[in-house]
C-alpha positions in Angstrom: 17.2 -30.9 9.0 14.0 -30.4 8.6 14.5 -26.3 6.3 12.9 -24.5 8.4 14.3 -20.9 11.0 12.2 -19.7 13.5 13.4 -15.8 15.2 12.3 -14.1 17.7 12.5 -11.0 19.3 14.0 -7.9 17.1 13.7 -9.9 13.9 15.1 -7.9 11.4 15.3 -10.2 7.3 17.2 -9.1 4.2 16.3 -10.7 0.7 18.4 -10.0 -2.9 16.9 -7.5 -3.7 17.2 -4.9 -0.5 14.2 -5.4 1.1 14.3 -5.0 4.5 11.9 -7.3 7.1 11.0 -6.3 10.6 9.1 -8.4 12.7 9.2 -10.0 16.0 8.9 -13.3 14.6 9.6 -14.5 11.5 9.9 -18.1 10.1 11.1 -18.3 7.4 10.8 -22.4 5.0 14.4 -22.5 3.2 12.8 -25.0 0.8 9.9 -23.6 0.5 11.9 -20.0 0.7 8.3 -19.2 2.3 8.9 -16.7 5.1 5.8 -15.5 7.8 6.9 -12.2 9.7 4.3 -11.8 12.6 3.4 -8.9 14.4 4.6 -5.6 14.6 5.5 -6.5 10.7 7.2 -3.4 8.8 8.3 -3.8 5.7 11.2 -1.5 4.0 11.2 -1.2 -0.5 14.8 0.0 -1.8 12.8 2.4 -3.6 12.1 4.0 0.5 8.8 2.3 0.5 7.4 1.1 4.0 4.9 -1.5 4.8 3.1 -1.2 7.7 1.2 -4.7 9.2 1.1 -7.4 11.8 0.9 -10.3 9.5 2.3 -10.8 5.9 3.7 -13.6 4.2 6.5 -14.0 1.9 6.8 -16.4 -1.4 9.2 -16.3 -2.7 9.4 -18.0 -5.9 6.2 -16.5 -6.9 7.6 -13.0 -6.0 4.2 -11.8 -3.5 4.2 -10.7 -0.5 0.9 -10.6 0.8 -0.6 -8.8 4.4 -3.8 -9.2 6.2 -5.8 -7.2 8.1 -5.4 -3.4 8.7 -1.9 -2.3 6.9 -0.4 0.8 6.3 1.8 1.7 3.2 4.0 5.0 3.4 5.7 6.5 -0.4 8.3 7.0 -0.8 6.8 10.6 -2.7 4.7 11.3 1.4 1.9 9.9 -0.2 0.2 6.7 2.8 -2.1 4.4 2.0 -4.4 3.2 4.6 -5.7 -1.0 3.9 -7.0 -4.7 4.7 -5.0 -8.0 3.0 -2.6 -6.1 0.7 -1.1 -8.1 -2.2 2.4 -6.8 -3.3 4.0 -8.3 -7.3 7.4 -8.0 -6.5 8.3 -8.7 -10.0 5.6 -6.4 -11.4 5.7 -3.7 -8.8 2.1 -4.1 -7.9 0.3 -2.9 -5.2 -3.4 -4.2 -4.6 -6.3 -4.6 -2.7 -10.1 -5.2 -3.1 -10.4 -3.4 0.4 -12.0 -1.0 1.3 -8.4 2.1 1.8 -7.8 5.5 2.0 -4.8 7.3 0.5 -4.1 11.0 1.6 -1.6 13.1 0.4 1.4 15.8 1.5 -1.3 18.3 1.3 -3.8 16.5 3.2 -6.8 15.4 0.3 -8.2 11.9 0.7 -9.0 9.8 -1.4 -11.9 6.7 -0.6 -12.0 4.0 -2.5 -13.4 0.6 -2.8 -9.8 -0.8 -4.1 -6.8 -0.2 -6.0 -3.5 -0.9 -7.2 -0.1 1.3 -7.0 2.3 0.4 -9.8 5.4 0.7 -7.6 7.9 1.5 -10.7 5.4 4.2 -12.6 4.0 5.7 -9.7 0.9 5.2 -10.4 -2.2 4.2 -8.2 -5.7 3.2 -9.8 -9.0 2.6 -9.2 -11.8 1.7 -10.4 -15.5 1.6 -8.8 -16.8 4.3 -5.9 -14.4 6.6 -4.9 -14.5 9.7 -2.7 -12.1 13.0 -3.1 -12.3 15.4 -0.3 -9.5 18.6 -0.8 -8.3 20.7 2.0 -11.7 22.8 1.1 -13.8 20.1 2.6 -14.7 20.1 -1.2 -16.0 15.9 -2.5 -15.5 15.3 -6.1 -17.2 11.5 -7.6 -15.6 9.6 -9.7 -15.9 5.8 -11.4 -12.5 5.5 -12.0 -8.9 7.7 -11.2 -5.2 7.9 -12.0 -3.1 9.4 -9.5 1.2 9.9 -11.0 2.0 10.5 -7.1 6.1 11.9 -8.2 3.9 14.5 -10.5 1.3 15.3 -8.5 -0.9 15.3 -11.5 -4.7 12.7 -11.8 -6.9 11.6 -14.2 -10.6 10.5 -13.7 -13.5 10.0 -15.2 -17.4 9.8 -14.3 -16.9 13.4 -12.2 -19.3 14.6 -9.9 -18.1 17.7 -7.3 -20.0 18.8 -3.7 -18.5 22.1 -3.1 -18.5 23.3 1.0 -20.7 26.4 0.7 -18.0 28.5 3.2 -14.5 28.4 0.6 -17.1 28.5 -2.2 -19.1 31.3 -0.9 -22.9 30.3 -1.0 
């Protein structure tokens, strides 16, 4: 009668677009189309991207998924992103956070940012502000703006400074 569904244990919720939400506890309000998933939450979309966290909300009417606290994103191209309080605009297919984030590729290169935006549809990771990249040889690159095409494995940035590792540079 109050249109609230509660699931506990090993819960799986699937929306009309094929997103699968797994959690230990799910509360869904049918009248407001609002879902709260808590404890051991994992969200998988049809593109193969996975979000892991302990708490999310999914506002189906506004098409916004919000994570709380520590969040791990595993992108279908093999990239891994660790952040906090991530927002996912489902309609626009854009993930974003205004918190410190660590973006790692398959080769072990690490991008540290103050904020990020990831366009799932166009496979484009973007950031502004203080950005630091550490490559496999421990060279450090600093940017004020960075765009990474995760599909083509191409990167473009602005205002770059570089600190080369003395061992790998031969100094």
